[in-house]
PyMOL CGO cylinders between C-alpha atoms (Angstrom):
from pymol import cmd
from pymol.cgo import CYLINDER

trace = [
    CYLINDER, 0.00, 0.00, 0.00, 1.31, 3.45, -0.90, 0.3, 1, 1, 1, 1, 1, 1,
    CYLINDER, 1.31, 3.45, -0.90, 1.48, 6.04, 1.89, 0.3, 1, 1, 1, 1, 1, 1,
    CYLINDER, 1.48, 6.04, 1.89, 1.84, 9.81, 1.86, 0.3, 1, 1, 1, 1, 1, 1,
    CYLINDER, 1.84, 9.81, 1.86, 2.94, 11.18, 5.22, 0.3, 1, 1, 1, 1, 1, 1,
    CYLINDER, 2.94, 11.18, 5.22, 3.73, 14.53, 6.72, 0.3, 1, 1, 1, 1, 1, 1,
    CYLINDER, 3.73, 14.53, 6.72, 6.53, 13.97, 9.23, 0.3, 1, 1, 1, 1, 1, 1,
    CYLINDER, 6.53, 13.97, 9.23, 7.84, 16.35, 11.86, 0.3, 1, 1, 1, 1, 1, 1,
    CYLINDER, 7.84, 16.35, 11.86, 10.68, 15.12, 14.06, 0.3, 1, 1, 1, 1, 1, 1,
    CYLINDER, 10.68, 15.12, 14.06, 11.74, 17.35, 16.95, 0.3, 1, 1, 1, 1, 1, 1,
    CYLINDER, 11.74, 17.35, 16.95, 14.86, 16.33, 18.87, 0.3, 1, 1, 1, 1, 1, 1,
    CYLINDER, 14.86, 16.33, 18.87, 14.81, 17.46, 22.49, 0.3, 1, 1, 1, 1, 1, 1,
    CYLINDER, 14.81, 17.46, 22.49, 17.81, 18.23, 24.65, 0.3, 1, 1, 1, 1, 1, 1,
    CYLINDER, 17.81, 18.23, 24.65, 19.98, 19.44, 21.75, 0.3, 1, 1, 1, 1, 1, 1,
    CYLINDER, 19.98, 19.44, 21.75, 19.53, 23.21, 21.88, 0.3, 1, 1, 1, 1, 1, 1,
    CYLINDER, 19.53, 23.21, 21.88, 17.36, 25.58, 19.87, 0.3, 1, 1, 1, 1, 1, 1,
    CYLINDER, 17.36, 25.58, 19.87, 18.55, 24.93, 16.31, 0.3, 1, 1, 1, 1, 1, 1,
    CYLINDER, 18.55, 24.93, 16.31, 17.56, 21.56, 14.87, 0.3, 1, 1, 1, 1, 1, 1,
    CYLINDER, 17.56, 21.56, 14.87, 18.52, 22.00, 11.20, 0.3, 1, 1, 1, 1, 1, 1,
    CYLINDER, 18.52, 22.00, 11.20, 21.46, 19.59, 11.54, 0.3, 1, 1, 1, 1, 1, 1,
    CYLINDER, 21.46, 19.59, 11.54, 19.06, 16.85, 12.65, 0.3, 1, 1, 1, 1, 1, 1,
    CYLINDER, 19.06, 16.85, 12.65, 16.53, 17.67, 9.93, 0.3, 1, 1, 1, 1, 1, 1,
    CYLINDER, 16.53, 17.67, 9.93, 19.32, 17.44, 7.35, 0.3, 1, 1, 1, 1, 1, 1,
    CYLINDER, 19.32, 17.44, 7.35, 20.31, 14.02, 8.72, 0.3, 1, 1, 1, 1, 1, 1,
    CYLINDER, 20.31, 14.02, 8.72, 16.72, 12.79, 8.32, 0.3, 1, 1, 1, 1, 1, 1,
    CYLINDER, 16.72, 12.79, 8.32, 16.55, 14.18, 4.79, 0.3, 1, 1, 1, 1, 1, 1,
    CYLINDER, 16.55, 14.18, 4.79, 19.69, 12.15, 4.00, 0.3, 1, 1, 1, 1, 1, 1,
    CYLINDER, 19.69, 12.15, 4.00, 18.00, 9.02, 5.38, 0.3, 1, 1, 1, 1, 1, 1,
    CYLINDER, 18.00, 9.02, 5.38, 15.02, 9.61, 3.07, 0.3, 1, 1, 1, 1, 1, 1,
    CYLINDER, 15.02, 9.61, 3.07, 17.32, 10.23, 0.11, 0.3, 1, 1, 1, 1, 1, 1,
    CYLINDER, 17.32, 10.23, 0.11, 19.30, 7.05, 0.83, 0.3, 1, 1, 1, 1, 1, 1,
    CYLINDER, 19.30, 7.05, 0.83, 16.01, 5.10, 1.08, 0.3, 1, 1, 1, 1, 1, 1,
    CYLINDER, 16.01, 5.10, 1.08, 15.11, 6.26, -2.44, 0.3, 1, 1, 1, 1, 1, 1,
    CYLINDER, 15.11, 6.26, -2.44, 11.86, 7.83, -1.30, 0.3, 1, 1, 1, 1, 1, 1,
    CYLINDER, 11.86, 7.83, -1.30, 10.19, 10.85, -2.85, 0.3, 1, 1, 1, 1, 1, 1,
    CYLINDER, 10.19, 10.85, -2.85, 10.02, 13.69, -0.33, 0.3, 1, 1, 1, 1, 1, 1,
    CYLINDER, 10.02, 13.69, -0.33, 9.57, 17.44, -0.05, 0.3, 1, 1, 1, 1, 1, 1,
    CYLINDER, 9.57, 17.44, -0.05, 10.94, 19.50, 2.82, 0.3, 1, 1, 1, 1, 1, 1,
    CYLINDER, 10.94, 19.50, 2.82, 8.72, 22.33, 4.03, 0.3, 1, 1, 1, 1, 1, 1,
    CYLINDER, 8.72, 22.33, 4.03, 9.02, 24.84, 6.85, 0.3, 1, 1, 1, 1, 1, 1,
    CYLINDER, 9.02, 24.84, 6.85, 7.50, 22.60, 9.54, 0.3, 1, 1, 1, 1, 1, 1,
    CYLINDER, 7.50, 22.60, 9.54, 8.34, 19.10, 8.41, 0.3, 1, 1, 1, 1, 1, 1,
    CYLINDER, 8.34, 19.10, 8.41, 8.73, 16.83, 5.41, 0.3, 1, 1, 1, 1, 1, 1,
    CYLINDER, 8.73, 16.83, 5.41, 6.18, 15.23, 3.12, 0.3, 1, 1, 1, 1, 1, 1,
    CYLINDER, 6.18, 15.23, 3.12, 7.18, 11.68, 2.16, 0.3, 1, 1, 1, 1, 1, 1,
    CYLINDER, 7.18, 11.68, 2.16, 5.66, 9.24, -0.32, 0.3, 1, 1, 1, 1, 1, 1,
    CYLINDER, 5.66, 9.24, -0.32, 6.34, 5.59, -0.96, 0.3, 1, 1, 1, 1, 1, 1,
    CYLINDER, 6.34, 5.59, -0.96, 5.31, 2.09, -0.07, 0.3, 1, 1, 1, 1, 1, 1,
    CYLINDER, 5.31, 2.09, -0.07, 4.06, 1.80, 3.52, 0.3, 1, 1, 1, 1, 1, 1,
    CYLINDER, 4.06, 1.80, 3.52, 6.84, -0.48, 4.79, 0.3, 1, 1, 1, 1, 1, 1,
    CYLINDER, 6.84, -0.48, 4.79, 9.60, 1.56, 3.12, 0.3, 1, 1, 1, 1, 1, 1,
    CYLINDER, 9.60, 1.56, 3.12, 8.26, 4.86, 4.48, 0.3, 1, 1, 1, 1, 1, 1,
    CYLINDER, 8.26, 4.86, 4.48, 7.93, 3.58, 8.03, 0.3, 1, 1, 1, 1, 1, 1,
    CYLINDER, 7.93, 3.58, 8.03, 11.34, 1.90, 7.91, 0.3, 1, 1, 1, 1, 1, 1,
    CYLINDER, 11.34, 1.90, 7.91, 12.80, 5.29, 6.96, 0.3, 1, 1, 1, 1, 1, 1,
    CYLINDER, 12.80, 5.29, 6.96, 10.92, 7.02, 9.82, 0.3, 1, 1, 1, 1, 1, 1,
    CYLINDER, 10.92, 7.02, 9.82, 12.41, 4.47, 12.22, 0.3, 1, 1, 1, 1, 1, 1,
    CYLINDER, 12.41, 4.47, 12.22, 15.86, 5.04, 10.71, 0.3, 1, 1, 1, 1, 1, 1,
    CYLINDER, 15.86, 5.04, 10.71, 15.44, 8.82, 11.17, 0.3, 1, 1, 1, 1, 1, 1,
    CYLINDER, 15.44, 8.82, 11.17, 14.84, 8.22, 14.88, 0.3, 1, 1, 1, 1, 1, 1,
    CYLINDER, 14.84, 8.22, 14.88, 17.89, 5.96, 15.11, 0.3, 1, 1, 1, 1, 1, 1,
    CYLINDER, 17.89, 5.96, 15.11, 20.12, 8.49, 13.34, 0.3, 1, 1, 1, 1, 1, 1,
    CYLINDER, 20.12, 8.49, 13.34, 18.94, 11.47, 15.41, 0.3, 1, 1, 1, 1, 1, 1,
    CYLINDER, 18.94, 11.47, 15.41, 19.43, 9.53, 18.66, 0.3, 1, 1, 1, 1, 1, 1,
    CYLINDER, 19.43, 9.53, 18.66, 22.90, 8.51, 17.46, 0.3, 1, 1, 1, 1, 1, 1,
    CYLINDER, 22.90, 8.51, 17.46, 23.67, 12.21, 16.93, 0.3, 1, 1, 1, 1, 1, 1,
    CYLINDER, 23.67, 12.21, 16.93, 23.13, 12.77, 20.65, 0.3, 1, 1, 1, 1, 1, 1,
    CYLINDER, 23.13, 12.77, 20.65, 19.44, 13.63, 20.97, 0.3, 1, 1, 1, 1, 1, 1,
    CYLINDER, 19.44, 13.63, 20.97, 18.28, 11.94, 24.18, 0.3, 1, 1, 1, 1, 1, 1,
    CYLINDER, 18.28, 11.94, 24.18, 14.61, 12.36, 23.28, 0.3, 1, 1, 1, 1, 1, 1,
    CYLINDER, 14.61, 12.36, 23.28, 12.57, 12.84, 20.10, 0.3, 1, 1, 1, 1, 1, 1,
    CYLINDER, 12.57, 12.84, 20.10, 8.99, 13.96, 19.72, 0.3, 1, 1, 1, 1, 1, 1,
    CYLINDER, 8.99, 13.96, 19.72, 7.55, 13.15, 16.30, 0.3, 1, 1, 1, 1, 1, 1,
    CYLINDER, 7.55, 13.15, 16.30, 4.19, 13.78, 14.71, 0.3, 1, 1, 1, 1, 1, 1,
    CYLINDER, 4.19, 13.78, 14.71, 2.83, 12.30, 11.50, 0.3, 1, 1, 1, 1, 1, 1,
    CYLINDER, 2.83, 12.30, 11.50, -0.23, 12.64, 9.36, 0.3, 1, 1, 1, 1, 1, 1,
    CYLINDER, -0.23, 12.64, 9.36, -0.75, 9.58, 7.18, 0.3, 1, 1, 1, 1, 1, 1,
    CYLINDER, -0.75, 9.58, 7.18, -2.70, 9.53, 3.93, 0.3, 1, 1, 1, 1, 1, 1,
    CYLINDER, -2.70, 9.53, 3.93, -3.53, 6.33, 2.06, 0.3, 1, 1, 1, 1, 1, 1,
    CYLINDER, -3.53, 6.33, 2.06, -5.83, 5.73, -0.91, 0.3, 1, 1, 1, 1, 1, 1,
    CYLINDER, -5.83, 5.73, -0.91, -6.95, 2.54, -2.58, 0.3, 1, 1, 1, 1, 1, 1,
    CYLINDER, -6.95, 2.54, -2.58, -9.25, 4.03, -5.23, 0.3, 1, 1, 1, 1, 1, 1,
    CYLINDER, -9.25, 4.03, -5.23, -6.41, 5.55, -7.29, 0.3, 1, 1, 1, 1, 1, 1,
    CYLINDER, -6.41, 5.55, -7.29, -2.69, 6.28, -7.31, 0.3, 1, 1, 1, 1, 1, 1,
    CYLINDER, -2.69, 6.28, -7.31, -1.92, 9.78, -6.07, 0.3, 1, 1, 1, 1, 1, 1,
    CYLINDER, -1.92, 9.78, -6.07, 1.42, 11.50, -5.50, 0.3, 1, 1, 1, 1, 1, 1,
    CYLINDER, 1.42, 11.50, -5.50, 2.33, 14.51, -3.39, 0.3, 1, 1, 1, 1, 1, 1,
    CYLINDER, 2.33, 14.51, -3.39, 2.59, 16.58, -6.57, 0.3, 1, 1, 1, 1, 1, 1,
    CYLINDER, 2.59, 16.58, -6.57, -0.84, 15.40, -7.74, 0.3, 1, 1, 1, 1, 1, 1,
    CYLINDER, -0.84, 15.40, -7.74, -2.38, 16.77, -4.56, 0.3, 1, 1, 1, 1, 1, 1,
    CYLINDER, -2.38, 16.77, -4.56, -0.61, 20.12, -4.94, 0.3, 1, 1, 1, 1, 1, 1,
    CYLINDER, -0.61, 20.12, -4.94, -1.50, 20.44, -8.63, 0.3, 1, 1, 1, 1, 1, 1,
    CYLINDER, -1.50, 20.44, -8.63, -5.16, 19.74, -7.87, 0.3, 1, 1, 1, 1, 1, 1,
    CYLINDER, -5.16, 19.74, -7.87, -5.36, 22.69, -5.47, 0.3, 1, 1, 1, 1, 1, 1,
    CYLINDER, -5.36, 22.69, -5.47, -3.32, 24.95, -7.74, 0.3, 1, 1, 1, 1, 1, 1,
    CYLINDER, -3.32, 24.95, -7.74, -5.65, 24.16, -10.66, 0.3, 1, 1, 1, 1, 1, 1,
    CYLINDER, -5.65, 24.16, -10.66, -8.61, 25.24, -8.55, 0.3, 1, 1, 1, 1, 1, 1,
    CYLINDER, -8.61, 25.24, -8.55, -6.76, 28.48, -7.76, 0.3, 1, 1, 1, 1, 1, 1,
    CYLINDER, -6.76, 28.48, -7.76, -5.99, 29.04, -11.45, 0.3, 1, 1, 1, 1, 1, 1,
    CYLINDER, -5.99, 29.04, -11.45, -2.26, 28.61, -10.91, 0.3, 1, 1, 1, 1, 1, 1,
    CYLINDER, -2.26, 28.61, -10.91, 0.27, 26.49, -12.72, 0.3, 1, 1, 1, 1, 1, 1,
    CYLINDER, 0.27, 26.49, -12.72, 2.77, 24.35, -10.84, 0.3, 1, 1, 1, 1, 1, 1,
    CYLINDER, 2.77, 24.35, -10.84, 5.46, 27.04, -10.76, 0.3, 1, 1, 1, 1, 1, 1,
    CYLINDER, 5.46, 27.04, -10.76, 3.27, 29.74, -9.22, 0.3, 1, 1, 1, 1, 1, 1,
    CYLINDER, 3.27, 29.74, -9.22, 2.88, 30.14, -5.47, 0.3, 1, 1, 1, 1, 1, 1,
    CYLINDER, 2.88, 30.14, -5.47, 0.74, 32.44, -3.38, 0.3, 1, 1, 1, 1, 1, 1,
    CYLINDER, 0.74, 32.44, -3.38, 2.64, 35.03, -1.34, 0.3, 1, 1, 1, 1, 1, 1,
]
cmd.load_cgo(trace, "trace")
């Protein structure tokens, strides 16, 4: 089953800036061969259920190995069985309703 998730991992006990840890998770997703898009408050990830959740587990392992004693993560999970849908499909659908093309963004 294909899954689209919005993942936010917040390492605790490592100071205020967490970009180093976010970058490490992005590398995990890249190495896993998953399609993903970083945004200001997390990362959207798409792929087969088991591959996506294996990568989420690996993100936790990597961030702990970097010295984070605690991690708080939140996820929103989207699955469909009526049709295939990608992250970009969902964005294009909304943009079409706004009369935008895929390279235009609202301010």
